[in-house]
N, C-alpha and C positions, 0 to 999 in steps of 0.2 A: 823389690819389696819397701825401699828405703821409704820412697812416695806415699805408700799405703799405710805406712806407719806412723809417717807425719800425719797424713790425714785423721786417724785415728785418733792421733795424741789429741791435735785442735778439736776435734768432737768433742773429745773427753774433756778438754779444757773448758769447751761451754755448754758442759750439761746442763749447766742450770738453766741458762734460754733454752735449751732444747726442749726440757721436761717440763716448762712452763703449761704450752699447749696441752700434754699431754694429761699433766694435773686438771685444768679445767674442765676437759672432754671428761675426763674419767668423774670427777663427782657429779657432771651434768647427766651423764651417762647410768649411774646408778640411779638418779632421781625417776629417769624415765622409766629405768629398769622394774621399778616396784610396779608399776602399771601391769608388767605382763603376767605378775601371779595374779589380779584381783579378776581373778572369772566369777562373775557374779551367777547364784544358782538359782536368784529369783528375779523378778522384776521389778525395780524399784523406783521411786518417782524421781522427776527432775526436779532441779533449783528452778525456779521460775520468776522471773517478776513484771508484774501486770500493770501496763500502764492506760487507766484509763479514763476519758473524756465522757462516759456516761454516767448517770446517775438513776437507775430504774431497779424496778422489782425483777426485771428478766437478767439486768446485769450483775445483780449480788447473788442471785440464787445460782448462774454461771460461775461466777468466780467464788463460791462457795465449794460449787463441785470439784472445782480446780486446785482448790484448797484441800479437798479430802487426797485426790488421786497424786497428787504433787507437793512440794516445799514452797510456800509463797515468801519471797525475798522481799521486802521492802526497803527502796531506795529511797533515801532523802534527795541526792543529789540524781535528777532525771538528764544533766547534760548530754550530749552525743558524745562527747570526750570520757564520761565518767561510765557511760552505757558500754561503751567498749573495754574499757579497763575493766569493768566487770565481768564482762564474758570471759576477756584474757586472764585476769586473775582466778576464775572458776568460782566467784562470789553467786556466778548464778549462769545457769547452761541456756535459759531459753529467756527471752524477753518478749512478751505479749503487748500488741497496744488495740484497744478497744477502741472504737472509733463513737463521735458523738452520736452518731444515728443510728447505734447499734440496736438498741428496741426498736425504734419505730419500721426500721426493715424485717425484723423478725415479725412485730404486728401483722405487716403486711403479707407475711409468707413469703418473704423476700433473701435468697441465700447472701450471708453477709462475709465479704473477705477480711479478715483481719491480718495486720500484718506482723512479721515477728522477724526478730534475730536469733541466732543460735550458735553456740561455739560449733566450728569447723569441725568435721570428720567424727561426731558424738551420734549417738542412737536417740539423742534428748530429741530432737525433731520430729522424729516419727513416730516418736514416743507422744510427745505432747498435742502433735499435729490430731493423732488418733482420738485422745481424749477430747481435744476441741471438738471433732469433726463428730463425736459419737453424742453429745451432748447437743448440738446446734439441728442434726439430723434428726433425733427423736424427737425433740422440742417441735419441729417442722412438721414431722410425722404426724403428731398427736395434731398438730393445728390444721393440718389439710382434712385429717380424716373426722375431726369434729369440730367444725367452725361454729356450732353454739354455744361451744364451750366457754366459759371466762378465761382469763389469763391465767388467774391467781389456781383455777382447775388443771390445766396442761403444766404449770409448772410443778404441782403435785404430783400430777400421773409422770411425768416426766423424771423428776429425781426419784419416785418409787422404783419406775424402770431400771433406772442406774445404778440404783441402789445395791444390786445384786453381783454379787462376785463369782468371780469364772477363773477357769487355771489359764494361765498364758505359759507356753515354754518359749524357748529361744529357739531361733533357727539353726541348723546343725553349721552354717558357716559364718555364727557372728561372732563367735571368741576367734576364731581363725583371722576372721577381717580385724577384728580388734589389736591382735598382736601383731598383723602384718602392718597394719598401721603405726603402731607406736615401735615397729622395730624399724620401719623408714625413719621416721624423727629422730631414732638413735644414727642411724648411716649418715642421716644428715649433718650429725656434730663430727664428722670425719671432714667436714668442708673447713673446720676450726681446727683441730687437733693436728690431722695429716698435713693441711697445707701449711702450718706454721712450723712443725717440728721441720718437714722438707725443705721449706723456705730457706727458715734459720742456719741449718747444716750446710745447705749450699753456698749463703753468705757467709758464714764464718770460715770455710777454705777456700772461698775464692778471695776474700778479704786477705788472708793469711800470706796466701804465695802472690798477690798482688803488690805487695807491700814494696815498697824500692828499693830497701835493702836485700830483701829476698830474691826480686827479679834481676839485681846484679848480680846475686851470687849464683842464681840458675845461671846466666847466661855464661858463665865461666864453664858450667858443669858441661860434662862427654856428652848427656844426653840433651837432643836436641829439642827445642822450644815445642816444636809439634808434636812428639811424643812426650813430654812433658806434661804437655794440654791434653793430652789423649789418656794419659793415666789420670790425671786430677778428675776427669769426668765419669772415667770409669769407678775412681772411688768414689765420686757423691751419686753414681748411678746405683751402686753396689747399697750404700748407704741409704739411699731412697726406698730400693726395692724391700731393704729388711724393714723400712717403717711401714710400706704397703703392708708385707703380709703380719705385722705385728700388731699393726691396727686392727685388721680384720680377723687375724685369728681371736681378737679380744671384745671386738665386735657381735662376733658368731657366738663366743662363749659368753657373754652377756645376756643373750635373746636365745639362747639355747635354740640354734639355729641350727639345722638339721641340711643334710646333702642334698638339698633339693632344687626343684625347678626356684621358686620364689629365691635362696642364697645363692643361686648361679647367677641370676639376673641382678640383684643387688654389686654381687661382687663383679660382674660386669661392666655395672655402672661407676662404681669405685676404681674402677682399670681406666677406662675413658679419662674421669675427671683426674687422677695420676699422671696421666701423658700430658695433659692440660696442666697441671702444677708444675710438675718436671720442665715443658716448656719456658712457662712463666718464669719457675725460678734462675733458670739458666738467661733468659734473654735481660731482666734484670738484675742479677749479681754479677754480670758478664762486665758492666761498668758502673757498678757499685764502685764508691771511692770511700767510706766511712763510713762505722758502725751506727752512727744513728741514722743511717737511713734502715738499716735494718730494722729498729723499732718503727720508724715511720710508716714503713710499709706493714708489717704486722699489725700496728693498732687502727690505724687508717684506712689500708685497700684488704687485707684479710678479712679483719673482725668487721669492716664495714660493710661486705658483701657480704657477711654471715647475717647481720642484721637487718639490709635492703633484700636478699636473696631468699627469705624466708627459712633459714635454719632456726635462728633464737627467735624468730617472731614470725610465727605463720603467714604466710602472702597473702591469705583471704584477710589477714587484719589490716594489711595496708593500703595504703591511697593505691589507685591505680596509675599515679604519676610513678608514685617510688617503684611500681613493679615493671614499670617498661625503662627505668633507669636502670633497675636489677638485672635486667634481661642482656646488658652489655656486660656482665660479669660471668663467668663458668660457674661459679657458686650456683645461681641462680636456676641455671638446665639440671645442674646435679641434683639440688634438692627438690627439680619438675620432676625427676625420673623417681628418685626414691617416692616422691608421694603418690605417683602413679602405681608403683607397682605395690605399694601399701595398701591401695584401697583397691587393687584387683582380684577377683577371683578365678576370673574365664581369660585368661592367656592366649586371645584370639588374634587374628590376623590385624583387628585395630587397634588393639594393645601395642602388638609389636611393630608397627608403624610409626605409634606416636613416640615407643622407647626408642627407636632406630633414629628418629628425627632429633629426639634429644641428645642422643648420643652423638651424633652427628655434628651437631650444634660446637657439642665440646672439642671433638677433633680437629674440628675447623678454628677454634678457638688456640688449640696445643698448634695448628700449622700456622695461624696469624703470628703468634708469638717468635716460632722459630723462625721466621721471616725477617720480621723486625731485627732479632737477633743476627741473622747472616748480612743484613744490610751494614746494622751497627757495626758487626766485626770488620767488614770491607771497606768502612769509610776509618775506622780506627787503626787498622790496617794501612790507608793509605796514607793518613795522616802522620803517622810513626814515621812512615817511610821519606814523606816529604821531608819530615824534621830533620831527620837522618843525615839527608843530602844536603840540606842548609849548613 
C-alpha cells in the first residue's frame, strides 16, 4: 500500500498539470454542447457567398432569387485562404461560383454546372443546391416549352412560379443525425483531454520513481525491483482507468447520451484509443529523463496530432498531405471513427467493416508502441548489466 500511496501523493502534487487538459477540453466541450440544443423548428436559409464572373439579366435575376431564399454575404477578399477561413469560422456556409458563360449556356438551353464549396457535415449543401436547381430547372423548362418567348418573359414566368411558398418539413432523422455529428466532435476532444491527462500522470509517476536517489533507496528495499515495477504499473493503470471512466461519464452527461448502439460504438472507439494511449505513455515515460520532455510531448505530439488529426480542425479543411501525415498518429484514426459514427444512421455491415478497420489500426498502434517499449527495455537492461560488470 505504501507504493500506491506514494503514487497518489505524486499525482496530487502534479494536479495542476494534470487538470490543464481537463479544463481546456471542458471549455471547448461546452461550446460544442450548445449546438445539441439548437433543434430548428423551421427551414431557414443558409449564409452564402457568390463569386460571379457573369454580368447579365439572367445572372442578376438568379442572384436576386438566391438572396430572397438565403442570406448573401459579401466577401471583400476572395483569395483561397480567405474563402477557407470564412467557411471554417462560420462566416458563410456555402460559396457559389458563377462562371463567365453562365447566361450564354442558359440561353442555348444547356445545363450549367456551378462549382461550390460548403462547410462539412452541414445541411447547407443540400439546401442551397435544391434552391439553385429549382431556379435553373424552372427557367430551362419554360425555355424548352416556350422557345418563341423572349428572355425577359421567361425570367418573369420563372420568378412568378418560384415566388409561391410551400411548407417544408424536416426528415425524422435530421435532428438525430445532427446530434450524432456534434456528439462525435465532442468525443474527438478526448484525444486531447484524456490523452494529455493520462500521459502526464504516467510521466509524473515514472519520473519520480526513476530519480537517482529514489532508485538507490528502493534498491535497498526488501521489495524486489520487478515487484516494485509491477506495483507502479498497476497504480498507473488504475489512475488511467479512472481517467477513462471519468472522461466517458463527462461526455455522456454533456451529450445527454443514452445506453444505445451509438453510445456503445463511441465507447468502444474510446477504449481502443485508450489502449493506444496507454502503450504510448508506457513507451515514452519508461525512457524519459526530465520534466521538460513532458511539456514537449504534450505541446508537440499530443496537441500537434489533434490539429492535424481532425480534432480541432476538421480533416476536410486540411490539405491532403496533412491528412497523410496525420494517418501516422492514433489520433487521426480515433477521429475518423468518431466521424463515421456521427454520420451513420444505418449501422450495417459496411459501417461495421470501416469501424473495425479503424479500430484495428488503433490497436496496431498500441501493439507497435508496446513492442518498441519491450525492445527499449531489453536494450536498457543489457546496457545496465554491462555497466555493472564493468
